[in-house]
Each structure stands twice: as structure tokens, then as C-alpha cells.
C-alpha atoms as an extended CHARMM CRD file, in Angstrom:
* protein
*
        72  EXT
         1         1  MET       CA            137.0810000000     -135.2990000000        4.0820000000  PROA      1               0.0000000000
         2         2  SER       CA            139.2590000000     -137.7210000000        5.6660000000  PROA      2               0.0000000000
         3         3  GLU       CA            141.1380000000     -140.3580000000        4.3650000000  PROA      3               0.0000000000
         4         4  SER       CA            140.9610000000     -143.7800000000        4.8260000000  PROA      4               0.0000000000
         5         5  ILE       CA            143.8580000000     -145.7950000000        5.8510000000  PROA      5               0.0000000000
         6         6  ASP       CA            144.3580000000     -149.2400000000        5.1300000000  PROA      6               0.0000000000
         7         7  TYR       CA            145.8830000000     -151.2090000000        8.3960000000  PROA      7               0.0000000000
         8         8  LYS       CA            146.4680000000     -154.5640000000        9.6710000000  PROA      8               0.0000000000
         9         9  PRO       CA            148.3110000000     -154.7600000000       12.7110000000  PROA      9               0.0000000000
        10        10  GLY       CA            151.1350000000     -156.8920000000       12.9340000000  PROA      10              0.0000000000
        11        11  LEU       CA            152.4230000000     -159.5520000000       14.9270000000  PROA      11              0.0000000000
        12        12  VAL       CA            154.0420000000     -157.4980000000       17.6990000000  PROA      12              0.0000000000
        13        13  GLU       CA            150.7190000000     -155.5020000000       17.9260000000  PROA      13              0.0000000000
        14        14  VAL       CA            148.3480000000     -157.9090000000       18.1210000000  PROA      14              0.0000000000
        15        15  LEU       CA            150.7890000000     -159.8210000000       20.9270000000  PROA      15              0.0000000000
        16        16  ALA       CA            151.3230000000     -156.6050000000       22.5740000000  PROA      16              0.0000000000
        17        17  THR       CA            147.4700000000     -156.1070000000       22.7900000000  PROA      17              0.0000000000
        18        18  ILE       CA            147.0640000000     -159.4400000000       24.5220000000  PROA      18              0.0000000000
        19        19  VAL       CA            149.2900000000     -159.2130000000       26.7140000000  PROA      19              0.0000000000
        20        20  LEU       CA            148.3700000000     -156.0980000000       28.0380000000  PROA      20              0.0000000000
        21        21  PHE       CA            144.9320000000     -156.8270000000       28.3000000000  PROA      21              0.0000000000
        22        22  ILE       CA            145.6940000000     -160.0710000000       30.3310000000  PROA      22              0.0000000000
        23        23  LEU       CA            147.8270000000     -158.1130000000       32.8730000000  PROA      23              0.0000000000
        24        24  TRP       CA            144.8670000000     -155.6910000000       32.9770000000  PROA      24              0.0000000000
        25        25  THR       CA            142.3820000000     -158.3330000000       33.7050000000  PROA      25              0.0000000000
        26        26  ILE       CA            143.2920000000     -161.5820000000       35.2100000000  PROA      26              0.0000000000
        27        27  PRO       CA            145.6140000000     -160.7390000000       38.0900000000  PROA      27              0.0000000000
        28        28  ALA       CA            143.0010000000     -158.4880000000       40.1550000000  PROA      28              0.0000000000
        29        29  SER       CA            141.1670000000     -161.2890000000       41.7540000000  PROA      29              0.0000000000
        30        30  PHE       CA            145.0560000000     -163.2500000000       42.8830000000  PROA      30              0.0000000000
        31        31  ILE       CA            146.2330000000     -159.8750000000       44.0350000000  PROA      31              0.0000000000
        32        32  ASP       CA            143.6340000000     -158.3000000000       46.2510000000  PROA      32              0.0000000000
        33        33  LYS       CA            145.0870000000     -158.3660000000       49.7290000000  PROA      33              0.0000000000
        34        34  PRO       CA            144.5320000000     -154.9450000000       51.0460000000  PROA      34              0.0000000000
        35        35  ASN       CA            146.5830000000     -155.4760000000       54.3510000000  PROA      35              0.0000000000
        36        36  ILE       CA            150.1510000000     -155.8850000000       52.4240000000  PROA      36              0.0000000000
        37        37  LEU       CA            151.2800000000     -152.0610000000       51.9160000000  PROA      37              0.0000000000
        38        38  ILE       CA            154.7150000000     -151.1880000000       49.5100000000  PROA      38              0.0000000000
        39        39  LEU       CA            155.9340000000     -148.1620000000       50.2280000000  PROA      39              0.0000000000
        40        40  GLY       CA            152.7570000000     -147.1680000000       52.0950000000  PROA      40              0.0000000000
        41        41  ILE       CA            150.1590000000     -148.2840000000       49.1720000000  PROA      41              0.0000000000
        42        42  PRO       CA            148.3750000000     -151.3930000000       48.8940000000  PROA      42              0.0000000000
        43        43  ILE       CA            149.8170000000     -153.8690000000       46.5300000000  PROA      43              0.0000000000
        44        44  LEU       CA            146.4830000000     -153.7780000000       44.1550000000  PROA      44              0.0000000000
        45        45  TRP       CA            147.0090000000     -150.0130000000       43.8530000000  PROA      45              0.0000000000
        46        46  LEU       CA            150.8360000000     -150.0830000000       43.3680000000  PROA      46              0.0000000000
        47        47  TYR       CA            150.5090000000     -153.1000000000       40.5560000000  PROA      47              0.0000000000
        48        48  TYR       CA            147.6620000000     -151.5830000000       38.3160000000  PROA      48              0.0000000000
        49        49  ILE       CA            150.0620000000     -147.9150000000       38.4270000000  PROA      49              0.0000000000
        50        50  LEU       CA            152.7900000000     -149.9220000000       37.0270000000  PROA      50              0.0000000000
        51        51  VAL       CA            150.4320000000     -151.4010000000       34.9010000000  PROA      51              0.0000000000
        52        52  SER       CA            149.1210000000     -147.8950000000       33.8400000000  PROA      52              0.0000000000
        53        53  ILE       CA            153.0800000000     -146.6490000000       33.6420000000  PROA      53              0.0000000000
        54        54  THR       CA            154.0450000000     -149.6360000000       30.9610000000  PROA      54              0.0000000000
        55        55  THR       CA            150.9980000000     -149.3320000000       28.9390000000  PROA      55              0.0000000000
        56        56  SER       CA            151.4920000000     -146.0870000000       28.0970000000  PROA      56              0.0000000000
        57        57  ILE       CA            155.2130000000     -146.7440000000       27.5350000000  PROA      57              0.0000000000
        58        58  VAL       CA            153.8760000000     -149.7840000000       25.1240000000  PROA      58              0.0000000000
        59        59  ILE       CA            151.6240000000     -147.6700000000       23.1630000000  PROA      59              0.0000000000
        60        60  THR       CA            154.0040000000     -144.8650000000       22.9590000000  PROA      60              0.0000000000
        61        61  LEU       CA            156.3490000000     -147.1710000000       21.4050000000  PROA      61              0.0000000000
        62        62  LEU       CA            153.7140000000     -148.8290000000       19.0080000000  PROA      62              0.0000000000
        63        63  TYR       CA            152.7160000000     -145.4560000000       17.6630000000  PROA      63              0.0000000000
        64        64  ILE       CA            156.6610000000     -144.3870000000       17.3200000000  PROA      64              0.0000000000
        65        65  GLN       CA            156.8210000000     -147.9380000000       14.8680000000  PROA      65              0.0000000000
        66        66  TRP       CA            153.9810000000     -146.7530000000       13.2920000000  PROA      66              0.0000000000
        67        67  GLU       CA            154.8490000000     -143.7150000000       12.4400000000  PROA      67              0.0000000000
        68        68  ARG       CA            158.5280000000     -144.6830000000       11.1470000000  PROA      68              0.0000000000
        69        69  GLY       CA            156.6690000000     -147.5680000000        9.0700000000  PROA      69              0.0000000000
        70        70  LEU       CA            158.4260000000     -150.2190000000       11.0690000000  PROA      70              0.0000000000
        71        71  ARG       CA            157.1110000000     -153.0030000000       10.3010000000  PROA      71              0.0000000000
        72        72  VAL       CA            157.8290000000     -156.2000000000       12.3980000000  PROA      72              0.0000000000
């Protein structure tokens, strides 16, 4: 049987989640310009590649913080 963990997110986790949600949802309508290329990649694709990498790093850092028991 699994053990239940009583966990309430801290301010940093909540703010990180809100910022990541905004980064993933809002800008798509503003930067959907298929004719603009950066390094041969459409700007919207490049944006989502960078947001994906940023999201992975933030989630990893939040997990490490949680594993070490650090609360902010």
C-alpha cells in the first residue's frame, strides 16, 4: 500500500507554475509568423523549443529542491 504525503506547494512552486503556464499559452498568438526564420527554424518552433528546455530545467530544479527538503 502506498503512503500518502501531505504536501502543500510553496510560493516558489506556485509562481513557477503560473509563469510556465503563461509562457506556454499566451505568446503563440503573438509570434505566429511563419515567414520569420532564426537559424533556419520558424520563430514559433524556436520559441517552443526554448520554452520546452526551460520547463525541463525548472521542473528538475524544483524536484531537487523538494528532494532535499528545502522550502522557500
